[in-house]
GUKOL-212318 format. One record per atom (N, C-alpha, C): x, z, y. Coordinates in Angstrom, 3 decimals, always signed. Last residue first. Layout:
+----------+----------+----------+
:       xx :       zz :       yy :
+----------+----------+----------+
:        X :        Z :        Y :
...
+----------+----------+----------+
This chain:
+----------+----------+----------+
:       xx :       zz :       yy :
+----------+----------+----------+
:  +82.494 :  +93.533 :  +92.995 :
:  +81.895 :  +93.185 :  +94.306 :
:  +82.830 :  +93.618 :  +95.417 :
:  +83.907 :  +94.189 :  +90.748 :
:  +82.791 :  +93.258 :  +90.597 :
:  +82.139 :  +92.860 :  +91.915 :
:  +87.485 :  +94.179 :  +91.013 :
:  +86.221 :  +94.784 :  +91.368 :
:  +85.086 :  +93.754 :  +91.237 :
:  +90.732 :  +94.917 :  +89.749 :
:  +89.613 :  +93.987 :  +89.852 :
:  +88.306 :  +94.735 :  +90.105 :
:  +94.151 :  +94.951 :  +90.026 :
:  +92.968 :  +95.768 :  +90.282 :
:  +91.808 :  +94.812 :  +90.553 :
:  +97.223 :  +94.991 :  +88.404 :
:  +96.085 :  +94.177 :  +88.797 :
:  +94.863 :  +95.084 :  +88.919 :
: +100.680 :  +95.317 :  +88.721 :
:  +99.403 :  +96.016 :  +88.594 :
:  +98.310 :  +95.114 :  +89.149 :
: +103.588 :  +94.646 :  +87.207 :
: +102.564 :  +93.987 :  +87.998 :
: +101.228 :  +94.658 :  +87.707 :
: +106.822 :  +95.917 :  +87.398 :
: +105.504 :  +96.063 :  +86.786 :
: +104.478 :  +95.475 :  +87.743 :
: +109.273 :  +95.858 :  +88.605 :
: +108.630 :  +94.578 :  +88.353 :
: +107.328 :  +94.691 :  +87.600 :
: +110.298 :  +98.239 :  +89.335 :
: +110.716 :  +97.744 :  +88.018 :
: +110.107 :  +96.382 :  +87.702 :
: +109.044 :  +98.826 :  +91.750 :
: +110.464 :  +98.456 :  +91.766 :
: +110.986 :  +97.938 :  +90.429 :
: +105.766 :  +97.259 :  +91.431 :
: +106.656 :  +98.385 :  +91.703 :
: +108.106 :  +97.915 :  +91.587 :
: +103.215 :  +95.164 :  +92.956 :
: +104.326 :  +95.434 :  +92.047 :
: +105.064 :  +96.702 :  +92.431 :
:  +99.771 :  +94.076 :  +92.807 :
: +100.903 :  +94.653 :  +93.527 :
: +101.956 :  +95.031 :  +92.507 :
:  +96.835 :  +92.111 :  +93.206 :
:  +98.018 :  +92.439 :  +92.420 :
:  +99.011 :  +93.123 :  +93.344 :
:  +93.233 :  +92.247 :  +93.358 :
:  +94.569 :  +92.143 :  +93.932 :
:  +95.618 :  +92.512 :  +92.906 :
:  +89.862 :  +91.181 :  +94.017 :
:  +90.926 :  +91.691 :  +93.168 :
:  +92.258 :  +91.502 :  +93.843 :
:  +86.446 :  +90.369 :  +93.944 :
:  +87.576 :  +90.907 :  +94.717 :
:  +88.599 :  +91.464 :  +93.749 :
:  +84.973 :  +88.846 :  +91.980 :
:  +84.718 :  +88.725 :  +93.417 :
:  +85.849 :  +89.247 :  +94.311 :
:  +87.277 :  +87.448 :  +89.525 :
:  +86.256 :  +88.401 :  +89.945 :
:  +86.055 :  +88.277 :  +91.459 :
:  +89.310 :  +85.655 :  +88.999 :
:  +88.442 :  +86.068 :  +87.884 :
:  +87.320 :  +87.017 :  +88.272 :
:  +90.909 :  +85.098 :  +91.254 :
:  +90.278 :  +83.984 :  +90.540 :
:  +89.282 :  +84.394 :  +89.450 :
:  +90.422 :  +87.037 :  +94.252 :
:  +90.913 :  +86.961 :  +92.868 :
:  +90.209 :  +85.829 :  +92.121 :
:  +91.039 :  +87.416 :  +97.187 :
:  +90.119 :  +86.467 :  +96.554 :
:  +90.634 :  +86.113 :  +95.156 :
:  +92.678 :  +88.944 :  +98.732 :
:  +91.967 :  +89.641 :  +97.650 :
:  +90.940 :  +88.738 :  +96.967 :
:  +96.012 :  +88.503 : +100.153 :
:  +94.608 :  +88.103 :  +99.932 :
:  +94.010 :  +88.893 :  +98.771 :
:  +98.745 :  +88.677 : +100.571 :
:  +97.852 :  +89.441 : +101.428 :
:  +96.374 :  +89.117 : +101.273 :
: +100.652 :  +87.600 :  +98.934 :
:  +99.989 :  +86.684 :  +99.862 :
:  +98.960 :  +87.373 : +100.761 :
: +102.134 :  +88.815 :  +96.953 :
: +102.389 :  +89.243 :  +98.325 :
: +101.692 :  +88.344 :  +99.352 :
: +102.039 :  +87.806 :  +94.440 :
: +101.494 :  +89.151 :  +94.643 :
: +101.751 :  +89.698 :  +96.046 :
: +101.818 :  +85.086 :  +93.248 :
: +101.972 :  +85.361 :  +94.676 :
: +101.418 :  +86.762 :  +94.985 :
: +101.284 :  +85.064 :  +90.619 :
: +102.498 :  +84.366 :  +91.027 :
: +102.779 :  +84.532 :  +92.520 :
:  +98.865 :  +86.390 :  +90.515 :
: +100.031 :  +87.026 :  +89.910 :
: +101.347 :  +86.331 :  +90.264 :
:  +97.010 :  +86.574 :  +93.546 :
:  +97.492 :  +85.730 :  +92.456 :
:  +98.741 :  +86.376 :  +91.850 :
:  +96.407 :  +87.957 :  +95.801 :
:  +95.300 :  +87.602 :  +94.920 :
:  +95.724 :  +86.820 :  +93.689 :
:  +98.558 :  +90.766 :  +96.721 :
:  +98.058 :  +89.400 :  +96.766 :
:  +97.020 :  +89.134 :  +95.706 :
: +100.665 :  +92.947 :  +98.651 :
:  +99.656 :  +92.697 :  +97.634 :
:  +99.197 :  +91.255 :  +97.767 :
: +103.083 :  +95.319 :  +99.746 :
: +102.677 :  +93.922 :  +99.578 :
: +101.660 :  +93.823 :  +98.453 :
: +102.333 :  +98.210 : +101.529 :
: +102.731 :  +97.665 : +100.231 :
: +102.229 :  +96.225 : +100.151 :
: +101.832 : +100.013 : +103.655 :
: +102.518 :  +98.742 : +103.894 :
: +103.123 :  +98.171 : +102.605 :
: +100.212 : +102.146 : +103.365 :
: +101.597 : +102.324 : +102.916 :
: +102.439 : +101.063 : +103.109 :
:  +97.809 : +101.067 : +104.210 :
:  +98.387 : +102.184 : +104.971 :
:  +99.859 : +102.393 : +104.620 :
:  +97.347 :  +99.179 : +102.164 :
:  +97.592 :  +98.729 : +103.546 :
:  +98.267 :  +99.829 : +104.367 :
:  +96.973 : +100.920 :  +99.996 :
:  +98.012 :  +99.884 :  +99.957 :
:  +98.362 :  +99.436 : +101.373 :
:  +94.744 : +102.388 : +100.847 :
:  +96.024 : +103.066 : +100.626 :
:  +97.182 : +102.081 : +100.603 :
:  +92.821 : +100.295 : +100.940 :
:  +93.141 : +101.061 : +102.143 :
:  +94.489 : +101.762 : +102.009 :
:  +92.733 :  +99.541 :  +98.262 :
:  +93.178 :  +98.578 :  +99.264 :
:  +93.575 :  +99.297 : +100.558 :
:  +91.660 : +101.924 :  +97.205 :
:  +92.989 : +101.453 :  +96.788 :
:  +93.543 : +100.488 :  +97.832 :
:  +89.139 : +101.952 :  +98.463 :
:  +90.078 : +103.061 :  +98.671 :
:  +91.504 : +102.646 :  +98.307 :
:  +87.985 :  +99.588 :  +97.457 :
:  +88.176 :  +99.763 :  +98.905 :
:  +89.199 : +100.855 :  +99.198 :
:  +87.912 : +100.250 :  +94.712 :
:  +88.716 :  +99.124 :  +95.184 :
:  +89.015 :  +99.273 :  +96.674 :
:  +86.078 : +102.341 :  +94.790 :
:  +87.454 : +102.623 :  +94.371 :
:  +88.379 : +101.502 :  +94.828 :
:  +83.799 : +100.895 :  +95.546 :
:  +84.295 : +101.979 :  +96.406 :
:  +85.743 : +102.327 :  +96.067 :
:  +83.466 :  +99.027 :  +93.335 :
:  +83.755 :  +98.585 :  +94.707 :
:  +84.316 :  +99.679 :  +95.625 :
:  +85.300 : +100.189 :  +90.397 :
:  +84.068 :  +99.948 :  +91.139 :
:  +84.421 :  +99.578 :  +92.584 :
:  +87.750 :  +98.396 :  +88.449 :
:  +87.336 :  +99.515 :  +89.291 :
:  +86.020 :  +99.169 :  +89.966 :
:  +89.905 :  +97.601 :  +85.834 :
:  +88.593 :  +97.361 :  +86.428 :
:  +88.224 :  +98.601 :  +87.221 :
:  +93.311 :  +96.747 :  +85.738 :
:  +92.315 :  +97.812 :  +85.829 :
:  +91.033 :  +97.290 :  +86.458 :
:  +96.240 :  +95.821 :  +83.952 :
:  +95.050 :  +95.431 :  +84.709 :
:  +93.985 :  +96.516 :  +84.610 :
:  +99.661 :  +95.377 :  +83.952 :
:  +98.606 :  +96.341 :  +83.638 :
:  +97.420 :  +96.052 :  +84.545 :
: +102.458 :  +93.911 :  +82.721 :
: +101.245 :  +93.606 :  +83.483 :
: +100.180 :  +94.592 :  +83.015 :
: +105.861 :  +95.053 :  +83.110 :
: +104.655 :  +94.801 :  +82.323 :
: +103.522 :  +94.452 :  +83.263 :
: +109.338 :  +94.322 :  +83.615 :
: +107.995 :  +94.647 :  +84.076 :
: +106.905 :  +94.268 :  +83.095 :
: +111.971 :  +95.842 :  +82.112 :
: +111.275 :  +94.560 :  +82.210 :
: +109.835 :  +94.895 :  +82.540 :
: +114.742 :  +97.799 :  +83.105 :
: +113.302 :  +97.669 :  +82.883 :
: +112.813 :  +96.232 :  +83.039 :
: +117.411 :  +98.787 :  +81.896 :
: +117.072 :  +97.479 :  +82.452 :
: +115.582 :  +97.219 :  +82.245 :
: +117.204 : +101.607 :  +81.262 :
: +118.379 : +101.007 :  +81.893 :
: +118.064 :  +99.677 :  +82.583 :
: +114.283 : +103.499 :  +82.175 :
: +115.051 : +102.708 :  +81.207 :
: +116.156 : +101.970 :  +81.966 :
: +112.096 : +106.158 :  +82.564 :
: +113.269 : +105.489 :  +83.093 :
: +113.982 : +104.765 :  +81.956 :
: +108.664 : +105.895 :  +82.128 :
: +109.918 : +106.297 :  +81.519 :
: +111.058 : +105.482 :  +82.117 :
: +105.313 : +106.955 :  +82.461 :
: +106.444 : +106.237 :  +83.040 :
: +107.737 : +106.795 :  +82.455 :
: +102.510 : +106.689 :  +80.821 :
: +103.702 : +107.528 :  +80.756 :
: +104.895 : +106.712 :  +81.233 :
:  +99.243 : +106.812 :  +81.649 :
: +100.393 : +105.920 :  +81.690 :
: +101.595 : +106.836 :  +81.759 :
:  +96.591 : +108.013 :  +79.605 :
:  +97.655 : +108.259 :  +80.566 :
:  +98.636 : +107.093 :  +80.509 :
:  +93.144 : +108.221 :  +78.810 :
:  +94.341 : +107.396 :  +78.960 :
:  +95.309 : +107.967 :  +79.985 :
:  +90.712 : +109.554 :  +78.734 :
:  +91.403 : +109.291 :  +77.467 :
:  +92.744 : +108.597 :  +77.608 :
:  +89.721 : +109.909 :  +81.319 :
:  +89.632 : +111.013 :  +80.360 :
:  +90.448 : +110.802 :  +79.093 :
:  +92.251 : +108.068 :  +83.167 :
:  +90.862 : +108.470 :  +82.927 :
:  +90.876 : +109.553 :  +81.853 :
:  +94.904 : +108.336 :  +83.997 :
:  +94.109 : +107.203 :  +84.458 :
:  +92.617 : +107.501 :  +84.309 :
:  +97.443 : +110.483 :  +84.834 :
:  +96.121 : +110.459 :  +84.205 :
:  +95.311 : +109.331 :  +84.815 :
: +100.751 : +109.809 :  +84.279 :
:  +99.698 : +109.734 :  +85.287 :
:  +98.383 : +109.601 :  +84.540 :
: +103.880 : +111.303 :  +83.316 :
: +102.539 : +110.793 :  +83.032 :
: +101.623 : +110.804 :  +84.255 :
: +106.939 : +110.662 :  +82.821 :
: +106.208 : +111.074 :  +84.015 :
: +104.800 : +110.507 :  +83.869 :
: +109.225 : +111.692 :  +80.326 :
: +108.009 : +110.951 :  +80.678 :
: +107.428 : +111.536 :  +81.951 :
: +111.298 : +113.452 :  +79.982 :
: +111.638 : +112.047 :  +80.206 :
: +110.427 : +111.143 :  +80.449 :
: +111.510 : +116.235 :  +79.635 :
: +110.739 : +115.685 :  +80.738 :
: +110.995 : +114.220 :  +81.019 :
: +112.821 : +116.946 :  +77.289 :
: +113.560 : +117.014 :  +78.552 :
: +112.836 : +116.344 :  +79.722 :
: +110.464 : +115.201 :  +75.500 :
: +111.725 : +115.914 :  +75.406 :
: +112.467 : +115.829 :  +76.736 :
: +107.323 : +115.207 :  +77.325 :
: +108.330 : +114.695 :  +76.399 :
: +109.567 : +115.561 :  +76.390 :
: +106.597 : +115.313 :  +80.877 :
: +106.288 : +115.519 :  +79.462 :
: +107.408 : +114.935 :  +78.610 :
: +105.928 : +116.673 :  +84.124 :
: +106.777 : +115.932 :  +83.195 :
: +106.452 : +116.293 :  +81.744 :
: +102.424 : +116.965 :  +85.125 :
: +103.788 : +117.501 :  +84.992 :
: +104.600 : +116.663 :  +84.001 :
: +100.719 : +114.000 :  +86.455 :
: +100.806 : +115.188 :  +85.614 :
: +102.237 : +115.726 :  +85.582 :
:  +98.991 : +112.768 :  +89.131 :
: +100.302 : +112.750 :  +88.495 :
: +100.434 : +114.072 :  +87.742 :
:  +95.855 : +111.344 :  +89.392 :
:  +96.605 : +112.584 :  +89.222 :
:  +97.919 : +112.338 :  +88.498 :
:  +95.217 : +108.648 :  +91.770 :
:  +95.144 : +109.320 :  +90.475 :
:  +96.028 : +110.556 :  +90.445 :
:  +95.145 : +106.573 :  +93.631 :
:  +94.361 : +107.784 :  +93.860 :
:  +94.170 : +108.591 :  +92.595 :
:  +96.756 : +104.357 :  +93.466 :
:  +95.501 : +104.329 :  +92.719 :
:  +94.618 : +105.555 :  +92.959 :
:  +98.954 : +105.103 :  +95.051 :
:  +98.193 : +103.881 :  +95.346 :
:  +96.809 : +103.936 :  +94.709 :
:  +99.799 : +107.476 :  +93.770 :
:  +99.394 : +107.500 :  +95.180 :
:  +98.574 : +106.270 :  +95.544 :
: +100.421 : +106.629 :  +91.166 :
:  +99.368 : +107.624 :  +91.383 :
:  +98.888 : +107.612 :  +92.828 :
: +102.577 : +104.841 :  +91.719 :
: +101.341 : +104.373 :  +91.087 :
: +100.194 : +105.343 :  +91.359 :
: +104.465 : +106.649 :  +92.919 :
: +104.013 : +105.433 :  +93.589 :
: +102.659 : +104.988 :  +93.042 :
: +104.814 : +108.560 :  +90.868 :
: +104.332 : +108.978 :  +92.193 :
: +103.753 : +107.786 :  +92.951 :
: +105.900 : +106.944 :  +88.859 :
: +104.631 : +107.643 :  +88.641 :
: +104.001 : +108.048 :  +89.968 :
: +108.285 : +106.141 :  +90.131 :
: +107.294 : +105.144 :  +89.714 :
: +105.931 : +105.781 :  +89.495 :
: +109.610 : +108.605 :  +90.454 :
: +109.258 : +107.794 :  +91.625 :
: +108.165 : +106.790 :  +91.284 :
: +109.937 : +109.318 :  +87.750 :
: +109.170 : +110.186 :  +88.662 :
: +108.715 : +109.402 :  +89.892 :
: +111.510 : +107.152 :  +86.679 :
: +110.175 : +107.463 :  +86.162 :
: +109.341 : +108.329 :  +87.099 :
: +113.080 : +104.588 :  +88.073 :
: +113.071 : +106.051 :  +88.191 :
: +111.661 : +106.503 :  +87.835 :
: +112.510 : +102.164 :  +86.918 :
: +113.865 : +102.388 :  +87.411 :
: +114.077 : +103.895 :  +87.531 :
: +110.466 : +102.030 :  +83.953 :
: +110.691 : +102.334 :  +85.365 :
: +112.173 : +102.417 :  +85.674 :
: +107.837 : +101.008 :  +81.746 :
: +109.256 : +101.081 :  +82.086 :
: +109.438 : +101.265 :  +83.593 :
: +105.333 : +102.909 :  +80.419 :
: +105.574 : +101.959 :  +81.498 :
: +107.043 : +102.093 :  +81.891 :
: +103.608 : +103.375 :  +77.434 :
: +104.849 : +103.614 :  +78.166 :
: +105.011 : +102.506 :  +79.209 :
: +100.291 : +104.609 :  +77.169 :
: +101.249 : +103.527 :  +77.005 :
: +102.460 : +103.856 :  +77.863 :
:  +97.770 : +106.449 :  +75.392 :
:  +98.787 : +106.299 :  +76.431 :
:  +99.596 : +105.041 :  +76.160 :
:  +95.368 : +105.907 :  +73.954 :
:  +95.690 : +107.255 :  +74.430 :
:  +96.702 : +107.213 :  +75.566 :
:  +92.778 : +103.718 :  +73.472 :
:  +94.180 : +103.796 :  +73.856 :
:  +94.421 : +105.161 :  +74.483 :
:  +90.629 : +104.141 :  +70.680 :
:  +90.853 : +104.201 :  +72.126 :
:  +92.353 : +104.284 :  +72.373 :
:  +88.372 : +103.252 :  +68.232 :
:  +89.776 : +103.187 :  +68.637 :
:  +89.841 : +103.213 :  +70.157 :
:  +86.039 : +105.405 :  +66.710 :
:  +86.313 : +104.374 :  +67.698 :
:  +87.796 : +104.412 :  +68.058 :
:  +85.661 : +106.043 :  +63.284 :
:  +86.192 : +106.496 :  +64.546 :
:  +86.436 : +105.291 :  +65.450 :
+----------+----------+----------+
């Protein structure tokens, strides 16, 4: 059997708000609450993966990186700009407003309120 990642927990200040934010930026589907008493706010990333946002008392941000095609990158960048979300080309400067990523032709980083650092990379 091939090993695939099914889901991962993403710490959040407010799990519903964090899921909504991530889903809206990435153009993804926010799923109904899951888990006991709805303590997970899942977002469908692809056919096999969900990010399950969970409210925690003192969230420590994680780094989550995504490869996307050029059209998806353009759409994400457009949504980020329309929502006036800070972004940048370097993980130490996620607000420099640039997309000249050091590892790919175009890429960017943006953060949520829990300090999760999202990285989006495109081959062109």
